[in-house]
LUMDOTOR-647406 format. One record per residue: y, x, z of N, C-alpha, C, O in turn; residue number from 1; residue in three letters. Coordinates in nm, 2 decimals. Layout:
% residues N
REC    nyy    nxx    nzz   cayy   caxx   cazz    cyy    cxx    czz    oyy    oxx    ozz num residu
REC      Y      X      Z      Y      X      Z      Y      X      Z      Y      X      Z NUM    ala
...
% end
This chain:
% residues 117
REC    nyy    nxx    nzz   cayy   caxx   cazz    cyy    cxx    czz    oyy    oxx    ozz num residu
REC -10.82  -5.37   9.89 -10.94  -5.43   9.84 -11.06  -5.34   9.88 -11.05  -5.21   9.89   1    unk
REC -11.17  -5.40   9.90 -11.30  -5.33   9.93 -11.40  -5.39   9.84 -11.42  -5.51   9.82   2    unk
REC -11.48  -5.30   9.78 -11.60  -5.34   9.70 -11.72  -5.29   9.77 -11.73  -5.18   9.82   3    unk
REC -11.82  -5.38   9.77 -11.95  -5.35   9.83 -12.06  -5.36   9.73 -12.06  -5.46   9.65   4    unk
REC -12.16  -5.27   9.73 -12.27  -5.28   9.64 -12.40  -5.25   9.72 -12.42  -5.14   9.77   5    unk
REC -12.48  -5.36   9.72 -12.61  -5.35   9.79 -12.72  -5.30   9.69 -12.71  -5.32   9.57   6    unk
REC -12.82  -5.24   9.75 -12.94  -5.20   9.67 -13.06  -5.19   9.77 -13.04  -5.18   9.89   7    unk
REC -13.18  -5.18   9.71 -13.30  -5.16   9.79 -13.39  -5.27   9.81 -13.50  -5.26   9.86   8    unk
REC -13.35  -5.39   9.76 -13.44  -5.51   9.77 -13.56  -5.49   9.68 -13.57  -5.40   9.60   9    unk
REC -13.65  -5.59   9.69 -13.77  -5.59   9.61 -13.87  -5.68   9.66 -13.85  -5.76   9.75  10    unk
REC -13.99  -5.67   9.60 -14.11  -5.75   9.64 -14.21  -5.67   9.71 -14.25  -5.57   9.66  11    unk
REC -14.24  -5.71   9.84 -14.34  -5.63   9.92 -14.44  -5.73   9.98 -14.42  -5.85   9.97  12    unk
REC -14.55  -5.67  10.03 -14.65  -5.75  10.10 -14.61  -5.75  10.25 -14.54  -5.67  10.30  13    unk
REC -14.66  -5.85  10.32 -14.64  -5.87  10.46 -14.68  -5.74  10.53 -14.79  -5.68  10.50  14    unk
REC -14.60  -5.69  10.63 -14.63  -5.57  10.70 -14.57  -5.45  10.64 -14.56  -5.34  10.71  15    unk
REC -14.52  -5.45  10.52 -14.46  -5.34  10.46 -14.31  -5.33  10.50 -14.26  -5.41  10.57  16    unk
REC -14.24  -5.22  10.44 -14.11  -5.19  10.48 -14.02  -5.18  10.36 -14.06  -5.15  10.25  17    unk
REC -13.89  -5.21  10.38 -13.79  -5.18  10.28 -13.66  -5.13  10.35 -13.64  -5.15  10.47  18    unk
REC -13.58  -5.05  10.28 -13.46  -5.00  10.33 -13.34  -5.04  10.24 -13.34  -5.00  10.12  19    unk
REC -13.25  -5.12  10.29 -13.14  -5.17  10.21 -13.02  -5.07  10.23 -13.00  -5.02  10.34  20    unk
REC -12.94  -5.06  10.13 -12.82  -4.98  10.14 -12.70  -5.06  10.09 -12.72  -5.14  10.00  21    unk
REC -12.59  -5.03  10.15 -12.46  -5.09  10.11 -12.35  -4.99  10.10 -12.31  -4.93  10.21  22    unk
REC -12.31  -4.96   9.98 -12.20  -4.86   9.96 -12.07  -4.93   9.95 -12.05  -5.02   9.87  23    unk
REC -11.97  -4.88  10.03 -11.84  -4.94  10.02 -11.74  -4.85   9.96 -11.74  -4.73   9.98  24    unk
REC -11.65  -4.91   9.87 -11.54  -4.83   9.81 -11.42  -4.91   9.83 -11.42  -5.03   9.85  25    unk
REC -11.30  -4.84   9.82 -11.17  -4.90   9.83 -11.11  -4.86   9.96 -11.13  -4.75  10.02  26    unk
REC -11.02  -4.95  10.01 -10.94  -4.92  10.13 -11.02  -4.96  10.26 -11.02  -5.08  10.30  27    unk
REC -11.08  -4.86  10.32 -11.16  -4.88  10.44 -11.09  -4.83  10.56 -11.15  -4.82  10.67  28    unk
REC -10.96  -4.81  10.55 -10.88  -4.76  10.67 -10.89  -4.85  10.79 -10.90  -4.80  10.90  29    unk
REC -10.88  -4.98  10.77 -10.88  -5.07  10.88 -11.01  -5.14  10.90 -11.01  -5.26  10.94  30    unk
REC -11.12  -5.08  10.87 -11.25  -5.14  10.88 -11.28  -5.16  11.03 -11.26  -5.07  11.11  31    unk
REC -11.33  -5.28  11.06 -11.36  -5.32  11.20 -11.51  -5.33  11.22 -11.56  -5.28  11.32  32    unk
REC -11.58  -5.40  11.13 -11.72  -5.42  11.15 -11.79  -5.43  11.02 -11.73  -5.46  10.92  33    unk
REC -11.92  -5.40  11.03 -12.01  -5.41  10.91 -12.13  -5.49  10.95 -12.19  -5.47  11.06  34    unk
REC -12.19  -5.56  10.86 -12.30  -5.64  10.89 -12.39  -5.67  10.77 -12.35  -5.66  10.66  35    unk
REC -12.51  -5.71  10.81 -12.61  -5.76  10.71 -12.64  -5.91  10.74 -12.66  -5.95  10.85  36    unk
REC -12.63  -5.99  10.63 -12.66  -6.13  10.64 -12.77  -6.16  10.54 -12.80  -6.08  10.45  37    unk
REC -12.84  -6.27  10.56 -12.94  -6.31  10.46 -12.93  -6.47  10.44 -12.89  -6.54  10.53  38    unk
REC -12.97  -6.51  10.32 -12.97  -6.65  10.29 -13.11  -6.68  10.23 -13.14  -6.66  10.12  39    unk
REC -13.20  -6.74  10.32 -13.33  -6.78  10.27 -13.32  -6.90  10.17 -13.21  -6.96  10.17  40    unk
REC -13.42  -6.92  10.09 -13.41  -7.03   9.99 -13.38  -7.16  10.06 -13.46  -7.20  10.15  41    unk
REC -13.28  -7.23  10.01 -13.25  -7.37  10.06 -13.19  -7.37  10.20 -13.17  -7.48  10.25  42    unk
REC -13.15  -7.25  10.25 -13.09  -7.25  10.38 -12.95  -7.18  10.38 -12.91  -7.13  10.28  43    unk
REC -12.88  -7.19  10.49 -12.75  -7.13  10.50 -12.76  -6.98  10.53 -12.86  -6.93  10.58  44    unk
REC -12.65  -6.91  10.50 -12.65  -6.77  10.52 -12.64  -6.75  10.67 -12.58  -6.82  10.75  45    unk
REC -12.71  -6.64  10.72 -12.72  -6.62  10.86 -12.70  -6.47  10.89 -12.74  -6.38  10.81  46    unk
REC -12.65  -6.44  11.01 -12.63  -6.30  11.04 -12.76  -6.24  11.09 -12.83  -6.29  11.17  47    unk
REC -12.79  -6.12  11.04 -12.91  -6.05  11.07 -12.88  -5.93  11.17 -12.95  -5.92  11.27  48    unk
REC -12.78  -5.85  11.14 -12.75  -5.73  11.22 -12.61  -5.69  11.19 -12.56  -5.72  11.08  49    unk
REC -12.54  -5.63  11.29 -12.41  -5.59  11.27 -12.38  -5.47  11.36 -12.44  -5.44  11.45  50    unk
REC -12.27  -5.40  11.31 -12.23  -5.28  11.39 -12.08  -5.27  11.37 -12.02  -5.30  11.27  51    unk
REC -12.01  -5.23  11.48 -11.87  -5.22  11.48 -11.83  -5.07  11.44 -11.91  -4.98  11.46  52    unk
REC -11.72  -5.06  11.38 -11.68  -4.93  11.33 -11.65  -4.83  11.44 -11.67  -4.71  11.42  53    unk
REC -11.60  -4.88  11.55 -11.55  -4.79  11.66 -11.65  -4.77  11.77 -11.62  -4.70  11.87  54    unk
REC -11.77  -4.82  11.76 -11.86  -4.80  11.87 -12.00  -4.79  11.82 -12.03  -4.82  11.70  55    unk
REC -12.10  -4.76  11.90 -12.24  -4.75  11.86 -12.31  -4.88  11.90 -12.44  -4.88  11.89  56    unk
REC -12.24  -4.98  11.94 -12.31  -5.11  11.98 -12.35  -5.18  11.85 -12.27  -5.21  11.76  57    unk
REC -12.48  -5.22  11.85 -12.53  -5.30  11.74 -12.57  -5.43  11.79 -12.61  -5.46  11.90  58    unk
REC -12.57  -5.53  11.69 -12.62  -5.67  11.72 -12.74  -5.69  11.63 -12.74  -5.66  11.51  59    unk
REC -12.83  -5.76  11.69 -12.95  -5.81  11.61 -12.98  -5.95  11.64 -12.98  -5.99  11.75  60    unk
REC -13.02  -6.03  11.53 -13.07  -6.16  11.55 -13.21  -6.14  11.62 -13.28  -6.05  11.60  61    unk
REC -13.24  -6.24  11.71 -13.36  -6.23  11.79 -13.49  -6.22  11.70 -13.59  -6.15  11.74  62    unk
REC -13.48  -6.28  11.58 -13.60  -6.28  11.50 -13.63  -6.15  11.43 -13.74  -6.13  11.38  63    unk
REC -13.53  -6.05  11.44 -13.55  -5.92  11.37 -13.55  -5.81  11.47 -13.58  -5.69  11.43  64    unk
REC -13.52  -5.84  11.60 -13.52  -5.73  11.70 -13.65  -5.66  11.70 -13.76  -5.72  11.71  65    unk
REC -13.65  -5.53  11.71 -13.77  -5.45  11.71 -13.83  -5.42  11.58 -13.92  -5.33  11.57  66    unk
REC -13.78  -5.49  11.48 -13.83  -5.46  11.34 -13.73  -5.41  11.25 -13.76  -5.32  11.16  67    unk
REC -13.60  -5.45  11.26 -13.50  -5.41  11.17 -13.40  -5.31  11.25 -13.38  -5.33  11.37  68    unk
REC -13.35  -5.22  11.18 -13.25  -5.13  11.24 -13.13  -5.11  11.14 -13.15  -5.08  11.03  69    unk
REC -13.01  -5.14  11.19 -12.89  -5.11  11.12 -12.83  -4.98  11.15 -12.83  -4.94  11.27  70    unk
REC -12.79  -4.90  11.05 -12.73  -4.77  11.08 -12.62  -4.75  10.98 -12.60  -4.82  10.88  71    unk
REC -12.55  -4.64  10.99 -12.44  -4.61  10.90 -12.43  -4.46  10.88 -12.47  -4.38  10.96  72    unk
REC -12.37  -4.43  10.76 -12.33  -4.29  10.73 -12.19  -4.30  10.69 -12.15  -4.33  10.58  73    unk
REC -12.10  -4.28  10.79 -11.96  -4.30  10.76 -11.90  -4.21  10.66 -11.81  -4.24  10.59  74    unk
REC -11.96  -4.08  10.65 -11.91  -3.99  10.55 -11.93  -4.04  10.41 -11.86  -4.00  10.32  75    unk
REC -12.04  -4.12  10.40 -12.07  -4.17  10.26 -12.03  -4.32  10.25 -12.06  -4.38  10.15  76    unk
REC -11.96  -4.37  10.35 -11.92  -4.52  10.35 -12.04  -4.61  10.32 -12.03  -4.70  10.24  77    unk
REC -12.15  -4.58  10.38 -12.27  -4.65  10.36 -12.33  -4.70  10.48 -12.34  -4.63  10.58  78    unk
REC -12.38  -4.83  10.48 -12.46  -4.88  10.59 -12.60  -4.91  10.54 -12.62  -4.93  10.42  79    unk
REC -12.70  -4.91  10.63 -12.84  -4.93  10.59 -12.90  -5.04  10.68 -12.85  -5.07  10.79  80    unk
REC -13.00  -5.10  10.62 -13.08  -5.19  10.70 -13.23  -5.15  10.68 -13.28  -5.18  10.57  81    unk
REC -13.29  -5.08  10.78 -13.43  -5.05  10.77 -13.51  -5.17  10.82 -13.49  -5.21  10.93  82    unk
REC -13.59  -5.22  10.74 -13.67  -5.34  10.77 -13.82  -5.30  10.77 -13.88  -5.27  10.67  83    unk
REC -13.88  -5.31  10.89 -14.02  -5.28  10.90 -14.10  -5.41  10.94 -14.04  -5.51  10.98  84    unk
REC -14.23  -5.40  10.92 -14.31  -5.52  10.95 -14.26  -5.65  10.89 -14.25  -5.75  10.96  85    unk
REC -14.22  -5.64  10.76 -14.17  -5.76  10.70 -14.27  -5.87  10.69 -14.39  -5.85  10.68  86    unk
REC -14.21  -5.99  10.71 -14.29  -6.12  10.71 -14.24  -6.21  10.60 -14.13  -6.20  10.56  87    unk
REC -14.32  -6.30  10.55 -14.28  -6.40  10.45 -14.15  -6.47  10.49 -14.07  -6.50  10.40  88    unk
REC -14.13  -6.50  10.61 -14.01  -6.57  10.66 -13.88  -6.48  10.65 -13.77  -6.53  10.66  89    unk
REC -13.90  -6.35  10.62 -13.78  -6.26  10.59 -13.74  -6.27  10.45 -13.63  -6.21  10.41  90    unk
REC -13.81  -6.35  10.37 -13.77  -6.36  10.23 -13.63  -6.43  10.22 -13.61  -6.53  10.27  91    unk
REC -13.54  -6.36  10.15 -13.40  -6.41  10.14 -13.32  -6.32  10.04 -13.37  -6.21  10.01  92    unk
REC -13.20  -6.36  10.01 -13.11  -6.27   9.95 -13.03  -6.21  10.06 -12.97  -6.28  10.15  93    unk
REC -13.02  -6.08  10.07 -12.95  -6.01  10.17 -12.82  -5.96  10.12 -12.80  -5.90  10.02  94    unk
REC -12.72  -5.99  10.21 -12.58  -5.96  10.17 -12.52  -5.86  10.28 -12.55  -5.87  10.40  95    unk
REC -12.44  -5.77  10.23 -12.36  -5.68  10.31 -12.22  -5.74  10.33 -12.16  -5.79  10.23  96    unk
REC -12.16  -5.74  10.45 -12.03  -5.78  10.47 -11.95  -5.68  10.55 -12.00  -5.62  10.65  97    unk
REC -11.83  -5.65  10.51 -11.74  -5.57  10.59 -11.62  -5.66  10.63 -11.57  -5.74  10.55  98    unk
REC -11.58  -5.64  10.75 -11.46  -5.71  10.81 -11.36  -5.61  10.85 -11.38  -5.52  10.92  99    unk
REC -11.24  -5.64  10.80 -11.12  -5.55  10.84 -11.05  -5.61  10.96 -11.07  -5.72  10.99 100    unk
REC -10.97  -5.52  11.02 -10.89  -5.57  11.13 -10.80  -5.68  11.08 -10.74  -5.67  10.98 101    unk
REC -10.79  -5.79  11.16 -10.72  -5.90  11.11 -10.81  -6.01  11.05 -10.77  -6.12  11.03 102    unk
REC -10.94  -5.98  11.03 -11.04  -6.08  11.00 -11.07  -6.10  10.85 -11.14  -6.19  10.82 103    unk
REC -11.01  -6.01  10.77 -11.04  -6.03  10.62 -11.18  -5.98  10.59 -11.22  -5.86  10.63 104    unk
REC -11.26  -6.06  10.53 -11.40  -6.03  10.50 -11.42  -5.99  10.35 -11.36  -6.05  10.26 105    unk
REC -11.51  -5.90  10.33 -11.56  -5.87  10.19 -11.71  -5.87  10.19 -11.78  -5.83  10.28 106    unk
REC -11.76  -5.93  10.08 -11.90  -5.94  10.06 -11.95  -5.87   9.94 -11.88  -5.85   9.84 107    unk
REC -12.08  -5.82   9.95 -12.14  -5.77   9.83 -12.21  -5.88   9.75 -12.20  -6.00   9.78 108    unk
REC -12.27  -5.84   9.64 -12.33  -5.94   9.55 -12.47  -5.99   9.59 -12.52  -6.09   9.54 109    unk
REC -12.53  -5.92   9.69 -12.66  -5.96   9.74 -12.77  -5.88   9.67 -12.76  -5.84   9.55 110    unk
REC -12.88  -5.87   9.74 -13.00  -5.81   9.69 -13.12  -5.89   9.74 -13.13  -5.93   9.86 111    unk
REC -13.21  -5.92   9.65 -13.33  -6.01   9.68 -13.44  -5.93   9.75 -13.48  -5.83   9.71 112    unk
REC -13.48  -5.99   9.86 -13.60  -5.94   9.93 -13.70  -6.05   9.93 -13.68  -6.16   9.98 113    unk
REC -13.82  -6.02   9.88 -13.93  -6.12   9.87 -14.05  -6.06   9.94 -14.09  -5.94   9.91 114    unk
REC -14.11  -6.13  10.03 -14.23  -6.08  10.11 -14.34  -6.18  10.09 -14.33  -6.30  10.12 115    unk
REC -14.45  -6.13  10.03 -14.57  -6.21  10.01 -14.67  -6.20  10.12 -14.68  -6.10  10.19 116    unk
REC -14.74  -6.31  10.14 -14.84  -6.30  10.25 -14.97  -6.25  10.21 -15.06  -6.24  10.29 117    unk
% end
């Protein structure tokens, strides 16, 4: 079992920044990848950024490239999402997901990010 806890969401104005954190606990021995998803109001959940456990290769959705940065602190079992130049269209509930070898997914409870214009 893996438990994930996100934090760092909030209400900001357009152009401002937020940093999300996701702390993982439990059995992380077979961790394969970690990612941030978001679900805007009335829309489906979408992948924002991801990083694999064994490499430094990161993935970003085109809409956040150059503004968001995913990073990790493996010693603290924590991943981060630095979000700069936030825009109203970034408003969503942001979720952390960890995927284990074999494809088993674990999700956090989500953290709300709201950006006013």
